[in-house]
N, CA, C and O of each residue as an XYZ file, in Angstrom:
544
protein
N       2.572      0.223      2.552
C       3.693     -0.625      3.283
C       4.868     -0.891      2.232
O       5.956     -1.150      2.746
N       4.831     -0.875      1.335
C       5.896     -1.204     -0.087
C       6.380     -0.322     -0.619
O       7.345     -0.720     -1.271
N       6.210      0.841     -0.709
C       6.511      2.278     -1.143
C       6.732      3.331     -0.505
O       5.911      3.484      0.400
N       7.726      4.384     -0.604
C       7.605      5.214     -0.070
C       6.581      5.943      1.060
O       5.439      5.913      0.600
N       6.605      6.397      1.995
C       5.917      7.303      2.497
C       5.543      9.040      1.889
O       6.326      9.855      1.403
N       4.068      9.162      2.147
C       3.640     10.348      1.758
C       3.888     11.460      2.444
O       4.547     11.139      3.432
N       3.703     12.544      2.422
C       3.256     13.861      3.464
C       1.754     13.671      3.584
O       1.092     13.736      2.549
N       1.305     13.500      4.447
C      -0.197     13.864      5.703
C      -0.496     12.282      5.485
O      -1.630     11.892      5.764
N       0.451     11.359      5.005
C      -0.041      9.852      5.333
C       1.346      9.608      6.238
O       2.081      8.756      5.736
N       1.700     10.037      7.135
C       2.599     10.082      8.197
C       2.366      8.098      8.945
O       3.153      7.153      8.906
N       0.977      8.206      9.519
C       1.302      6.645     10.311
C       0.743      5.908      8.975
O       1.373      4.851      8.941
N      -0.084      5.949      7.920
C      -0.794      5.303      7.638
C       0.125      4.192      6.662
O      -0.249      3.024      6.552
N       1.213      4.642      6.060
C       2.244      4.060      5.566
C       3.510      3.362      6.435
O       4.154      2.406      6.003
N       3.696      3.861      7.440
C       4.344      3.359      8.697
C       3.756      2.129      8.965
O       4.431      1.100      8.958
N       2.271      2.133      9.259
C       1.647      1.115     10.107
C       1.846     -0.194      9.064
O       2.258     -1.266      9.509
N       1.589     -0.056      7.938
C       1.399     -0.813      6.873
C       2.699     -1.943      6.642
O       2.735     -3.156      6.433
N       3.789     -0.807      6.806
C       5.149     -1.540      6.707
C       5.312     -2.283      8.288
O       5.818     -3.400      8.404
N       4.829     -1.523      9.413
C       4.993     -2.601     10.530
C       4.389     -3.815     10.244
O       5.007     -4.862     10.437
N       2.775     -3.804      9.621
C       2.210     -4.709      9.623
C       2.847     -5.844      9.023
O       2.713     -6.990      9.451
N       3.501     -5.539      8.085
C       4.038     -6.690      6.791
C       5.182     -7.341      7.882
O       5.324     -8.556      8.022
N       5.730     -6.629      8.401
C       6.992     -6.838      9.161
C       6.641     -8.082      9.826
O       7.045     -9.219      9.581
N       5.455     -7.498     11.102
C       5.252     -8.352     12.066
C       4.756     -9.563     11.531
O       5.254    -10.561     12.052
N       3.661     -9.834     10.368
C       3.457    -10.936      9.912
C       4.131    -11.782      9.292
O       3.928    -12.991      9.175
N       5.034    -11.076      8.842
C       6.284    -12.386      8.325
C       6.962    -13.018      9.415
O       7.321    -14.194      9.349
N       7.249    -11.932     10.907
C       7.582    -13.113     11.891
C       6.739    -13.974     12.609
O       7.107    -14.979     13.218
N       5.650    -13.566     12.522
C       4.650    -14.445     13.088
C       4.324    -15.514     12.590
O       3.993    -16.517     13.221
N       4.402    -15.372     11.113
C       4.177    -16.201     10.285
C       5.058    -17.747     10.413
O       4.726    -18.931     10.362
N       6.426    -16.954     10.618
C       7.701    -18.002     10.647
C       7.852    -18.847     12.015
O       8.222    -20.018     12.109
N       7.469    -17.953     13.067
C       7.314    -18.595     14.047
C       6.003    -19.539     14.231
O       6.028    -20.333     15.171
N       5.085    -19.507     13.554
C       3.685    -20.505     13.563
C       4.108    -21.613     12.586
O       3.867    -22.784     12.878
N       4.688    -21.317     11.515
C       5.060    -22.328     10.424
C       5.092    -23.859     10.761
O       4.703    -24.796     10.064
N       5.672    -23.873     12.047
C       6.025    -25.555     12.196
C       4.487    -25.948     12.882
O       4.196    -27.142     12.810
N       3.527    -25.076     13.511
C       2.462    -25.662     14.174
C       1.435    -25.585     13.455
O       0.320    -25.921     13.854
N       1.791    -24.926     11.781
C       0.670    -25.572     10.724
C      -0.226    -24.310     10.811
O      -1.391    -24.455     10.441
N       0.144    -23.159     11.228
C      -0.861    -21.989     11.210
C       0.033    -20.946     10.061
O       1.243    -20.738     10.156
N      -0.893    -20.346      8.949
C      -0.408    -19.697      8.389
C      -0.619    -18.316      8.127
O      -1.759    -18.088      7.723
N       0.153    -17.281      8.235
C      -0.054    -16.069      8.369
C       0.424    -15.483      7.083
O       1.389    -16.028      6.547
N      -0.190    -14.318      6.451
C       0.113    -14.012      5.246
C      -0.402    -12.438      5.297
O      -1.478    -12.056      5.758
N       0.634    -11.625      4.709
C       0.544    -10.092      4.940
C      -0.056     -9.974      3.773
O       0.577    -10.436      2.823
N      -1.155     -9.465      3.533
C      -2.172     -9.694      1.680
C      -1.848     -7.933      1.745
O      -2.047     -7.280      2.769
N      -1.285     -7.298      0.369
C      -0.904     -6.132      0.257
C      -1.510     -5.595     -1.299
O      -0.819     -5.181     -2.229
N      -3.049     -5.742     -1.266
C      -3.553     -5.403     -2.424
C      -3.720     -4.211     -3.085
O      -4.687     -4.027     -3.824
N      -2.577     -3.096     -2.825
C      -2.693     -2.417     -3.991
C      -4.023     -1.212     -3.885
O      -4.740     -0.841     -2.956
N      -3.919     -0.841     -5.352
C      -5.338     -0.268     -5.642
C      -6.366     -1.450     -6.044
O      -6.270     -2.220     -6.999
N      -7.424     -1.381     -5.011
C      -8.577     -2.577     -4.881
C      -9.917     -1.047     -4.594
O      -9.918     -0.065     -3.853
N     -11.007     -1.663     -5.764
C     -11.977     -0.959     -5.585
C     -12.921     -1.684     -4.660
O     -13.340     -2.831     -4.819
N     -13.280     -0.618     -3.385
C     -14.267     -1.359     -2.721
C     -14.934      0.106     -2.128
O     -14.764      1.203     -2.658
N     -15.588     -0.112     -1.121
C     -16.348      1.057     -0.108
C     -15.092      2.054      0.513
O     -15.334      3.259      0.580
N     -13.922      1.616      0.910
C     -13.079      1.843      1.563
C     -13.271      3.651      0.679
O     -13.301      4.580      1.486
N     -13.341      3.897     -0.260
C     -12.639      4.969     -0.996
C     -14.180      5.982     -0.800
O     -14.052      7.200     -0.670
N     -15.253      5.492     -0.798
C     -16.522      5.920     -0.151
C     -16.548      6.187      1.237
O     -17.107      7.265      1.438
N     -16.238      5.740      2.078
C     -16.320      5.855      3.558
C     -15.114      6.665      3.784
O     -15.294      7.537      4.634
N     -14.218      6.639      3.393
C     -12.954      7.873      4.023
C     -12.983      8.953      3.085
O     -11.978      9.664      3.094
N     -14.176      9.342      2.022
C     -14.000     10.468      1.357
C     -13.075     10.764      0.421
O     -12.613     11.876      0.167
N     -12.842      9.810     -0.044
C     -11.386      9.724     -1.451
C     -11.734      9.222     -2.510
O     -10.826      8.989     -3.308
N     -13.095      8.887     -2.898
C     -13.973      7.993     -4.227
C     -13.081      8.901     -5.493
O     -12.529      8.327     -6.431
N     -13.075     10.508     -5.286
C     -12.823     11.197     -6.185
C     -11.677     11.106     -6.823
O     -11.494     10.918     -8.026
N     -10.460     11.327     -5.472
C      -9.432     11.212     -5.691
C      -8.880     10.142     -6.196
O      -7.867     10.190     -6.894
N      -9.692      8.729     -5.792
C      -9.476      7.372     -6.105
C      -9.522      7.266     -7.862
O      -8.709      6.740     -8.623
N     -11.084      8.138     -8.219
C     -11.199      7.735     -9.459
C     -10.372      8.536    -10.453
O     -10.757      8.540    -11.622
N      -9.280      9.214    -10.119
C      -8.482     10.069    -10.927
C      -7.422      9.209    -11.451
O      -6.717      9.575    -12.392
N      -7.252      7.773    -10.719
C      -6.438      7.084    -10.800
C      -6.737      6.261    -12.378
O      -7.883      6.274    -12.828
N      -5.620      5.571    -13.133
C      -6.443      5.308    -14.509
C      -6.772      3.777    -14.174
O      -6.059      2.989    -13.552
N      -7.896      3.578    -14.682
C      -8.538      1.987    -14.043
C      -7.876      0.824    -14.461
O      -8.102     -0.210    -13.834
N      -7.100      0.808    -15.408
C      -6.145     -0.144    -15.618
C      -5.074     -0.654    -14.479
O      -4.288     -1.584    -14.656
N      -5.218      0.314    -12.986
C      -4.600      0.328    -12.086
C      -4.927     -0.461    -11.077
O      -4.196     -0.990    -10.238
N      -6.163     -0.509    -11.224
C      -7.302     -1.312    -10.065
C      -7.535     -2.439    -10.391
O      -7.780     -2.780    -11.548
N      -7.488     -3.265     -9.307
C      -8.434     -4.895     -9.070
C      -9.929     -4.715     -8.344
O     -10.264     -3.894     -7.490
N     -10.582     -5.600     -8.880
C     -12.083     -5.642     -8.039
C     -11.374     -6.508     -6.415
O     -10.419     -7.267     -6.251
N     -12.353     -5.944     -5.509
C     -11.721     -7.038     -4.402
C     -12.081     -8.383     -4.230
O     -11.542     -9.074     -3.365
N     -13.379     -9.021     -5.358
C     -13.454    -10.190     -5.040
C     -11.913    -10.844     -5.660
O     -11.218    -11.487     -4.873
N     -11.550    -10.685     -6.767
C     -10.656    -11.036     -7.466
C      -9.143    -10.727     -6.130
O      -8.274    -11.598     -6.092
N      -9.053     -9.871     -5.468
C      -8.127     -9.489     -4.343
C      -8.008    -10.901     -3.460
O      -7.019    -11.635     -3.443
N      -9.222    -11.099     -2.751
C      -9.454    -12.077     -2.258
C      -9.118    -13.321     -2.257
O      -8.566    -13.995     -1.388
N      -9.557    -13.628     -3.476
C      -9.282    -14.984     -4.262
C      -7.819    -14.932     -4.288
O      -7.278    -15.706     -3.498
N      -7.131    -14.285     -4.929
C      -5.598    -14.258     -4.684
C      -5.161    -14.474     -3.213
O      -4.551    -15.473     -2.831
N      -5.424    -13.744     -2.659
C      -4.942    -13.619     -1.039
C      -5.127    -15.013     -0.337
O      -4.453    -15.549      0.542
N      -6.224    -15.418     -0.984
C      -6.502    -17.206     -0.062
C      -5.725    -17.973     -0.780
O      -5.007    -18.587      0.010
N      -5.558    -18.178     -1.538
C      -4.551    -19.102     -2.394
C      -3.004    -18.830     -1.814
O      -2.267    -19.769     -1.511
N      -2.671    -17.663     -1.716
C      -1.467    -16.983     -1.255
C      -1.144    -17.956      0.295
O      -0.233    -18.692      0.675
N      -2.463    -17.459      0.875
C      -1.959    -18.333      2.342
C      -2.070    -19.467      2.494
O      -1.352    -20.141      3.233
N      -2.921    -19.846      1.871
C      -2.944    -21.491      1.921
C      -1.335    -22.167      0.969
O      -0.735    -23.209      1.233
N      -1.201    -21.760      0.527
C       0.516    -22.129     -0.091
C       1.479    -21.692      0.520
O       2.583    -22.028      0.090
N       1.430    -20.981      1.479
C       2.143    -20.760      2.775
C       3.193    -19.460      2.694
O       4.238    -19.376      3.339
N       2.589    -18.289      1.591
C       3.358    -17.069      1.408
C       3.558    -16.206      2.257
O       2.524    -15.552      2.398
N       4.514    -15.789      3.031
C       4.444    -14.863      4.159
C       4.009    -13.031      3.561
O       3.505    -12.195      4.310
N       4.288    -12.836      2.413
C       3.560    -11.697      1.676
C       3.186    -11.958      1.090
O       3.543    -13.088      0.755
N       2.105    -11.345      0.281
C       1.398    -11.322     -0.637
C       1.058    -10.135     -1.731
O       0.230     -9.324     -1.317
N       1.487     -9.938     -2.854
C       0.874     -8.545     -3.676
C       0.112     -9.343     -4.683
O       0.678    -10.262     -5.275
N      -1.070     -9.064     -4.899
C      -1.979     -9.456     -5.805
C      -1.490     -8.506     -7.207
O      -1.023     -7.370     -7.122
N      -1.717     -9.257     -8.483
C      -2.157     -8.303     -9.549
C      -0.508     -7.917    -10.031
O       0.260     -7.455     -9.187
N      -0.067     -8.149    -11.423
C       0.830     -7.947    -11.933
C       1.211     -6.165    -12.005
O       2.359     -5.825    -12.291
N       0.323     -5.306    -11.769
C       0.952     -4.148    -11.929
C       1.075     -4.006    -10.709
O       2.177     -3.466    -10.609
N       0.539     -4.174     -9.378
C       1.022     -4.213     -8.073
C       2.161     -4.659     -7.808
O       2.911     -4.089     -7.016
N       2.432     -5.631     -8.365
C       3.837     -6.491     -8.117
C       4.894     -5.464     -8.933
O       5.985     -5.288     -8.390
N       4.598     -4.687    -10.373
C       5.483     -4.381    -10.532
C       5.707     -3.076    -10.262
O       6.646     -2.587    -10.891
N       4.984     -2.188     -9.330
C       5.075     -0.948     -8.475
C       6.020     -1.230     -7.395
O       6.672     -0.330     -6.867
N       6.123     -2.633     -7.006
C       6.498     -2.953     -5.499
C       8.012     -2.975     -6.107
O       8.970     -2.280     -5.767
N       7.929     -4.057     -7.184
C       9.513     -4.295     -7.422
C      10.107     -2.694     -8.058
O      11.114     -2.203     -7.546
N       9.518     -2.112     -8.979
C      10.536     -1.001     -9.205
C      10.725      0.026     -7.975
O      11.773      0.672     -7.987
N       9.837      0.238     -6.936
C      10.435      1.120     -5.908
C      11.389      0.457     -5.060
O      12.039      0.957     -4.141
N      11.397     -0.736     -5.479
C      12.642     -1.745     -4.214
C      13.543     -1.659     -4.824
O      14.546     -1.902     -4.154
N      13.822     -1.327     -6.224
C      14.735     -0.955     -6.950
C      15.689      0.203     -7.710
O      16.652      0.142     -8.474
N      14.806      1.444     -7.011
C      14.971      2.680     -7.416
C      15.679      3.196     -6.194
O      15.348      2.707     -5.114
N      16.617      4.127     -6.225
C      17.387      4.579     -5.001
C      16.148      5.437     -4.130
O      15.038      5.871     -4.438
N      16.867      5.429     -3.044
C      15.567      5.990     -1.951
C      15.035      7.246     -1.977
O      14.040      7.750     -1.457
N      16.054      7.715     -2.815
C      15.916      9.738     -3.209
C      15.248      9.816     -4.115
O      14.203     10.458     -4.017
N      15.561      9.266     -5.185
C      14.262      9.123     -6.446
C      12.995      8.824     -6.196
O      12.013      9.566     -6.168
N      13.114      7.372     -5.968
C      11.807      6.883     -5.446
C      10.452      7.800     -4.282
O       9.235      7.618     -4.286
N      11.235      8.712     -3.449
C      10.684      9.502     -2.540
C      10.032     10.816     -3.251
O       8.970     11.420     -3.104
N      11.256     10.984     -4.152
C      10.825     12.239     -5.318
C       9.373     12.206     -6.177
O       8.521     13.092     -6.244
N       9.394     10.494     -6.993
C       8.509     10.375     -7.726
C       7.358     10.025     -7.098
O       6.305      9.962     -7.733
N       7.415      9.789     -5.943
C       6.125      9.248     -5.137
C       5.819     11.114     -4.377
O       4.646     11.460     -4.231
N       6.433     11.646     -4.164
C       6.262     12.895     -3.879
C       5.369     13.780     -4.735
O       4.319     14.307     -4.370
N       6.018     13.873     -6.082
C       5.355     14.504     -7.125
C       4.023     13.892     -7.468
O       3.417     14.571     -8.297
N       3.454     12.918     -7.114
C       2.238     12.840     -7.559
C       1.128     12.374     -6.628
O      -0.048     12.324     -6.991
N       1.668     11.941     -5.071
C       0.816     12.073     -4.137
C      -0.383     12.937     -3.553
O      -1.398     12.491     -3.019
N      -0.030     14.352     -3.782
C      -0.828     15.350     -3.838
C      -2.297     15.313     -4.675
O      -3.385     15.847     -4.462
N      -1.887     14.593     -5.526
C      -2.978     14.680     -6.322
C      -4.255     13.261     -6.199
O      -5.280     13.206     -6.879
N      -3.936     12.506     -5.433
C      -4.601     11.686     -4.964
C      -5.072     11.564     -3.512
O      -5.812     10.648     -3.151
N      -4.600     12.557     -2.660
C      -4.757     12.553     -1.109
C      -5.816     13.633     -0.854
O      -5.956     14.674     -1.495
N      -6.457     13.254      0.075
C      -8.090     14.205      0.222
C      -7.297     15.178      1.491
O      -6.639     14.884      2.489
N      -7.707     16.360      0.914
C      -7.322     17.339      1.439
C      -8.102     17.965      2.819
O      -9.310     18.194      2.753
N      -7.291     18.246      4.156
C      -8.657     18.437      5.106
C      -7.530     19.503      5.885
O      -6.806     19.304      6.861
N      -7.711     20.707      5.019
C      -7.166     21.914      5.225
C      -5.469     21.790      5.648
O      -4.665     21.334      4.835
N      -5.075     22.230      6.945
C      -3.831     21.922      7.725
C      -2.886     20.773      7.208
O      -1.785     20.667      6.667
N      -3.837     20.026      7.632
C      -2.836     18.612      7.805
C      -2.089     18.578      6.262
O      -0.888     18.313      6.212
N      -3.016     18.917      4.742
C      -2.439     18.474      3.647
C      -1.085     19.529      3.649
O      -0.027     19.236      3.091
N      -1.347     20.938      4.455
C      -0.388     21.953      3.290
C       1.107     21.621      3.697
O       1.486     21.109      4.751
N       1.717     21.951      2.829
C       3.122     21.266      3.384
C       4.332     23.043      3.551
O       4.233     24.138      2.997
N       5.082     22.628      4.316
C       5.582     23.540      5.388
C       6.611     24.066      3.779
O       6.813     23.465      2.724
N       7.065     25.458      4.293
C       7.564     26.221      3.342
C       9.222     25.941      3.657
O       9.604     25.538      4.755
N       9.949     26.162      2.756
C      11.369     26.179      2.991
C      11.914     27.230      4.173
O      13.094     27.126      4.508
N      11.309     27.956      4.629
C      11.912     28.583      5.980
C      11.353     28.086      6.962
O      11.717     28.628      8.006
N      10.365     27.006      7.143
C       9.873     26.493      8.196
C      10.617     25.342      8.646
O      10.223     24.707      9.625
N      11.823     24.971      7.916
C      12.727     23.885      8.220
C      13.785     24.255      9.394
O      14.618     23.424      9.758
């Protein structure tokens, strides 16, 4: 939700971006009532998600230093919501990635994401195929 969208993940990134903004608004609306709302944006987190989604092989291609354990993500997320953060990105690597893509021009950010995303995406036939130039 904090980096450009990728081919074959049309709804995934868009849904996450929506939930981030929804959480920000909900948190601001309820802050005076003492209700804390925080969008936790965990980035690369080792969990059973990759096994269930069939993406363990692709996820394992990512460098290990980019990943955080689920327990650490939860601990940091709980601290963030208790202190009133509306959006929290745990881990310095994840925060650096977020900052980098926020600072880059959109065209460059999209190009960088597009060049690498296919290496980590589960292919399911036609859905993962890219249209050719003549299809536009």
